[in-house]
C-alpha positions as CSV (number, residue, x, y, z in Angstrom):
1,M,0.9,-14.1,-13.0
2,A,-0.9,-11.5,-10.5
3,P,-1.2,-7.7,-11.8
4,S,1.1,-5.2,-9.9
5,V,-0.5,-2.9,-7.6
6,G,2.4,-1.0,-6.8
7,R,3.5,-0.1,-3.3
8,V,1.5,-1.1,-0.3
9,L,0.6,0.1,3.2
10,L,-1.4,-2.8,5.2
11,V,-2.8,-0.5,8.2
12,L,-4.3,-2.8,11.0
13,T,-6.2,-1.4,13.7
14,T,-6.8,-3.7,17.3
15,S,-8.1,-2.9,20.5
16,G,-5.3,-5.2,21.8
17,S,-8.4,-7.7,22.8
18,G,-8.0,-11.5,23.5
19,G,-9.8,-11.9,20.2
20,H,-7.3,-10.2,18.0
21,S,-4.3,-11.8,19.7
22,R,-5.9,-15.3,18.9
23,A,-6.9,-13.8,15.3
24,L,-3.0,-13.0,15.2
25,Q,-2.0,-16.2,16.0
26,C,-3.9,-17.9,13.2
27,L,-2.7,-15.6,10.9
28,G,0.7,-16.2,11.7
29,S,0.0,-20.0,10.4
30,L,-1.5,-18.5,7.3
31,S,1.7,-16.1,6.6
32,A,3.1,-18.8,3.5
33,A,0.2,-18.6,2.0
34,R,-0.5,-14.5,2.0
35,P,-1.8,-12.9,-1.1
36,A,1.0,-11.7,-3.4
37,L,-0.1,-8.2,-3.1
38,L,0.8,-8.3,0.7
39,R,3.9,-10.1,0.6
40,H,6.0,-7.2,0.3
41,A,3.5,-4.7,2.0
42,E,4.7,-2.5,4.6
43,V,2.5,-3.2,8.1
44,R,1.8,-0.7,10.7
45,L,-0.4,-1.8,13.6
46,H,-2.2,0.8,15.1
47,A,-3.3,-0.1,18.8
48,T,-5.7,1.8,21.3
49,S,-3.7,0.5,24.1
50,P,-0.4,-0.8,24.9
51,L,0.1,-4.5,23.6
52,D,1.5,-7.3,25.9
53,A,4.7,-9.1,24.8
54,T,2.3,-12.2,23.8
55,F,0.6,-9.8,21.2
56,A,3.4,-8.3,20.1
57,A,5.1,-11.6,19.3
58,R,2.2,-13.0,17.4
59,F,1.9,-9.6,15.3
60,E,5.7,-10.2,14.3
61,R,4.9,-13.8,13.8
62,A,2.1,-12.9,11.5
63,F,4.3,-10.8,9.5
64,P,7.7,-12.0,9.7
65,T,9.4,-10.8,6.8
66,H,7.5,-7.2,6.6
67,A,8.8,-4.1,7.8
68,R,6.5,-3.5,10.7
69,T,5.7,-0.5,13.2
70,V,3.5,-0.6,16.0
71,V,1.6,2.7,17.1
72,V,0.0,3.0,20.4
73,T,-2.6,5.9,19.9
74,P,-4.8,6.1,23.0
75,P,-8.2,7.1,22.1
76,Q,-9.2,10.8,23.1
77,R,-13.3,10.1,23.2
78,R,-15.3,7.5,24.7
79,G,-17.5,5.3,22.9
80,Q,-16.6,2.7,20.1
81,N,-17.6,4.5,17.1
82,E,-15.7,7.9,18.4
83,Q,-12.4,5.8,19.1
84,V,-12.7,4.0,15.4
85,I,-12.7,7.6,13.7
86,D,-9.8,8.9,16.4
87,T,-7.9,5.8,15.0
88,F,-8.4,6.6,11.4
89,V,-7.6,10.3,12.0
90,R,-4.0,9.9,13.3
91,A,-3.4,7.1,11.3
92,L,-4.7,8.1,7.7
93,R,-2.8,11.6,7.9
94,P,-2.2,12.4,4.2
95,A,1.8,13.4,4.7
96,A,2.5,9.8,6.2
97,L,0.5,7.9,3.5
98,A,2.0,9.8,0.3
99,R,4.7,7.4,-1.1
100,Y,2.4,4.5,-1.2
101,D,0.2,3.5,-4.1
102,W,-2.7,1.8,-2.0
103,V,-3.3,2.3,1.6
104,L,-5.2,-1.2,2.7
105,V,-7.2,-0.3,6.1
106,S,-8.3,-3.4,8.0
107,N,-9.4,-4.8,11.7
108,V,-6.4,-6.8,12.7
109,D,-9.1,-9.8,12.7
110,V,-10.3,-9.7,9.0
111,V,-9.0,-12.2,6.6
112,I,-8.0,-12.0,3.2
113,A,-9.1,-15.6,2.1
114,N,-9.0,-15.1,-1.5
115,A,-7.4,-11.9,-3.2
116,T,-7.7,-12.6,-7.0
117,R,-10.8,-9.9,-7.3
118,L,-9.2,-7.7,-4.7
119,T,-6.0,-7.0,-6.5
120,A,-7.9,-7.0,-9.5
121,M,-10.0,-3.9,-8.5
122,L,-6.6,-2.4,-7.4
123,A,-4.7,-3.0,-10.4
124,D,-7.4,-0.7,-12.2
125,P,-6.1,2.7,-12.7
126,E,-9.5,4.5,-12.8
127,T,-10.2,2.9,-9.5
128,W,-9.2,5.5,-6.4
129,A,-11.1,3.4,-3.6
130,V,-12.2,-0.4,-3.1
131,L,-15.1,-0.7,-0.9
132,A,-17.8,-2.5,0.8
133,N,-21.2,-2.0,1.4
134,C,-23.2,-2.5,4.7
135,N,-26.6,-1.4,3.4
136,P,-28.3,-4.4,2.4
137,D,-31.2,-2.6,0.3
138,R,-29.0,-1.1,-2.5
139,R,-26.5,-3.2,-4.5
140,C,-23.4,-1.1,-5.4
141,T,-21.6,-0.6,-8.5
142,A,-19.3,2.6,-9.6
143,G,-20.7,5.7,-8.5
144,C,-23.0,4.0,-5.6
145,I,-23.9,7.4,-3.7
146,H,-26.6,5.4,-1.4
147,G,-24.1,3.1,-0.1
148,L,-22.6,3.0,3.3
149,V,-18.9,2.0,3.3
150,H,-18.0,-0.3,5.9
151,S,-15.0,0.8,8.1
152,D,-13.5,-2.5,9.2
153,F,-12.1,-3.1,5.7
154,F,-11.1,-0.5,2.5
155,A,-8.5,0.4,0.7
156,F,-7.8,3.9,-1.1
157,R,-5.0,5.4,-3.4
158,P,-3.7,8.1,-1.0
159,R,-2.7,10.6,-4.1
160,E,-6.7,10.9,-4.5
161,V,-8.2,10.3,-1.6
162,R,-7.3,12.6,1.8
163,F,-8.7,10.7,4.3
164,H,-7.4,13.4,7.5
165,N,-10.8,15.5,8.0
166,E,-11.7,16.5,11.2
167,T,-15.0,18.3,10.4
168,L,-16.6,15.1,10.4
169,L,-15.8,13.6,13.6
170,E,-19.1,13.7,15.3
171,Q,-20.4,10.9,13.2
172,H,-20.8,6.9,13.2
173,A,-17.8,5.2,12.2
174,E,-19.3,3.8,8.3
175,T,-21.2,7.5,8.1
176,Y,-17.7,8.9,8.6
177,V,-15.8,6.6,6.1
178,T,-18.9,7.0,3.7
179,Q,-18.5,11.0,3.8
180,I,-14.6,10.6,3.5
181,F,-15.1,8.5,0.4
182,Y,-18.0,10.7,-1.1
183,P,-15.7,12.3,-3.8
184,A,-14.2,9.5,-5.2
185,I,-17.7,7.8,-5.2
186,A,-19.3,10.9,-6.8
187,L,-16.7,10.4,-9.4
188,K,-17.3,6.8,-10.1
189,R,-13.7,5.8,-9.0
190,D,-15.0,3.6,-6.7
191,A,-14.9,-0.4,-7.2
192,W,-17.0,-2.8,-4.4
193,I,-15.6,-5.7,-3.0
194,Q,-19.1,-6.5,-1.7
195,A,-21.8,-5.0,-3.4
196,R,-24.6,-5.5,-1.1
197,G,-24.6,-5.6,2.9
198,F,-26.5,-8.9,5.0
199,G,-30.1,-8.6,6.0
200,D,-28.8,-8.4,9.6
201,R,-27.6,-4.8,9.0
202,S,-24.4,-5.8,10.7
203,C,-21.5,-4.0,9.2
204,R,-19.0,-6.9,9.1
205,I,-17.2,-7.3,6.0
206,R,-18.2,-10.8,4.2
207,A,-17.2,-10.5,0.6
208,G,-17.8,-13.7,-1.2
209,V,-19.6,-15.5,1.4
210,R,-22.9,-15.6,-0.4
211,A,-21.1,-17.0,-3.4
212,G,-19.8,-19.9,-1.1
213,S,-16.2,-18.4,-1.7
214,P,-14.9,-16.3,0.9
215,E,-12.6,-13.1,-0.2
216,V,-12.5,-10.8,2.8
217,V,-14.3,-11.6,5.8
218,H,-14.7,-10.5,9.5
219,Y,-16.3,-13.0,11.7
220,H,-17.3,-12.5,15.2
221,R,-17.8,-16.1,16.7
222,D,-15.8,-17.8,19.6
223,G,-14.3,-14.4,20.7
224,S,-12.3,-13.9,17.3
225,C,-13.6,-12.7,14.5
226,A,-11.1,-14.2,12.4
227,A,-11.1,-17.5,14.2
228,A,-14.5,-18.7,12.8
229,L,-13.3,-18.5,9.0
230,L,-9.9,-20.1,9.4
231,R,-11.1,-23.1,11.3
232,K,-13.8,-23.6,8.6
233,T,-11.4,-24.0,6.3
234,G,-9.2,-25.8,8.1
235,Y,-6.0,-23.9,8.8
236,C,-6.2,-23.9,12.8
237,N,-7.7,-24.0,15.9
238,T,-8.1,-20.6,17.7
239,R,-10.2,-21.6,20.3
240,G,-9.3,-21.3,23.9
241,P,-9.1,-24.1,26.2
242,R,-12.3,-25.6,27.0
243,T,-13.4,-25.8,30.8
244,R,-14.9,-29.2,31.8
245,R,-18.3,-28.9,33.0
246,R,-18.4,-30.7,36.8
């Protein structure tokens, strides 16, 4: 039996792109195999633009039995990093998270393929944050003050980590998230689902990929980050229609 992690809120972020929509389509096919920690989670989808009917229907199919909320939060600033930070500031206000034991924040096209190790980390009462390191030059263990935290997937206890901080807005997304989690890291209340970044220095989580057993993965291929992993595992095909060459 999987250890209990308490009440979980899954916060998904999206731009409403076609790639994200195709990822949701594939996640709908995987809903029966969803990790235990997410089967009863509440789900909030934060979009930076209004979603079309197809996107909304795929979201409902991906989380058919969950309490679902869709929030459209048009960004106040230009630039991808600034828009990511603006979404976090609005979506992760402490007052809105107080009743949850854990908040998992993820791009909509990040796939939790194997949650065994993640669940164990969340179940540890001494852990306040589960993070992924983007820095390829440093292998992180507890107290990793030289890590660079991914912004595409992280988890935290809202009673211990107060994410809302508008004094740090002028930052790169990963730098912003790293500074938010610094107190928990300095107190060695951090756990790392991805201990070291990759040589391409691309801050996309690929936990477990080096060992050949993907755990939490954000792929950017064929217009949908999740598609590559899901096609590789044989669950479904999210490629768009092919055009014949004449």
